[in-house]
Wavefront OBJ file of the C-alpha trace (Angstrom):
o trace
v -9.193 12.023 -18.631
v -12.207 13.658 -20.639
v -14.631 16.166 -19.256
v -17.457 15.285 -17.215
v -20.422 14.898 -19.007
v -22.634 17.739 -18.558
v -26.179 18.020 -16.700
v -29.198 18.884 -18.234
v -32.188 21.101 -17.286
v -34.120 17.907 -15.562
v -31.308 16.172 -14.069
v -30.251 19.994 -12.727
v -33.934 20.397 -11.543
v -33.953 17.222 -9.525
v -30.654 17.876 -7.643
v -28.792 15.259 -9.465
v -25.135 15.306 -9.234
v -24.558 13.195 -12.486
v -26.470 13.013 -15.738
v -26.625 9.154 -15.429
v -29.453 7.175 -14.652
v -29.088 5.693 -11.137
v -29.934 1.953 -12.773
v -27.067 1.835 -15.057
v -24.538 -0.705 -14.216
v -21.320 -2.105 -15.316
v -18.796 -4.502 -13.759
v -16.311 -1.138 -14.022
v -18.917 0.800 -12.152
v -19.722 -1.832 -9.537
v -15.890 -1.554 -8.641
v -15.750 2.076 -8.308
v -15.796 4.092 -4.826
v -16.977 7.288 -6.649
v -19.959 8.685 -8.546
v -19.503 8.002 -12.344
v -19.101 11.483 -13.946
v -17.885 10.425 -17.135
v -19.033 7.568 -19.698
v -15.543 5.997 -19.743
v -16.360 5.508 -15.564
v -18.885 2.853 -16.947
v -17.271 1.292 -19.930
v -14.350 -1.066 -19.905
v -12.845 -3.230 -22.727
v -16.204 -5.325 -22.915
v -18.544 -1.976 -23.427
v -21.452 -3.768 -21.450
v -23.977 -2.457 -19.241
v -27.000 -3.315 -17.659
v -30.029 -1.883 -16.143
v -30.447 -2.725 -12.323
v -34.210 -2.798 -12.748
v -34.742 -5.214 -15.755
v -31.573 -7.044 -15.113
v -30.862 -6.717 -18.774
v -29.229 -4.674 -21.620
v -32.794 -2.996 -22.113
v -34.189 -0.733 -19.582
v -37.694 -0.518 -18.307
v -38.390 1.320 -21.782
v -37.512 -1.484 -23.534
v -34.555 1.017 -24.760
v -30.786 -0.029 -24.962
v -28.974 0.792 -22.019
v -25.626 2.477 -21.918
v -23.451 5.743 -20.539
v -24.917 7.647 -23.693
v -28.503 6.395 -23.385
v -29.475 6.612 -19.707
v -29.676 10.146 -19.168
v -32.464 12.303 -18.174
v -34.619 12.360 -21.434
v -35.652 8.908 -20.804
v -39.316 8.442 -19.138
v -37.268 5.556 -16.617
v -34.463 7.711 -15.691
v -33.884 8.114 -12.118
v -31.181 10.817 -10.594
v -28.238 9.811 -8.658
v -28.108 12.303 -5.869
l 1 2 3 4 5 6 7 8 9 10 11 12 13 14 15 16 17 18 19 20 21 22 23 24 25 26 27 28 29 30 31 32 33 34 35 36 37 38 39 40 41 42 43 44 45 46 47 48 49 50 51 52 53 54 55 56 57 58 59 60 61 62 63 64 65 66 67 68 69 70 71 72 73 74 75 76 77 78 79 80 81
């Protein structure tokens, strides 16, 4: 098991418990009963993720979604609390 993804300053300021956006989704993530703490909690063999706001592989800012992408430096990011 790898180490949990670190929180950056913005995520820490708003009280996020994980660096990932609350709208990031994947089939593997939706079957979990715990909050995702590392990229592998989202990624299965397909590596397919989507934004729950747009229901597509692009976020509201029209950039690609994924565990490495949907972090607090994006304007559309919302914390998981």
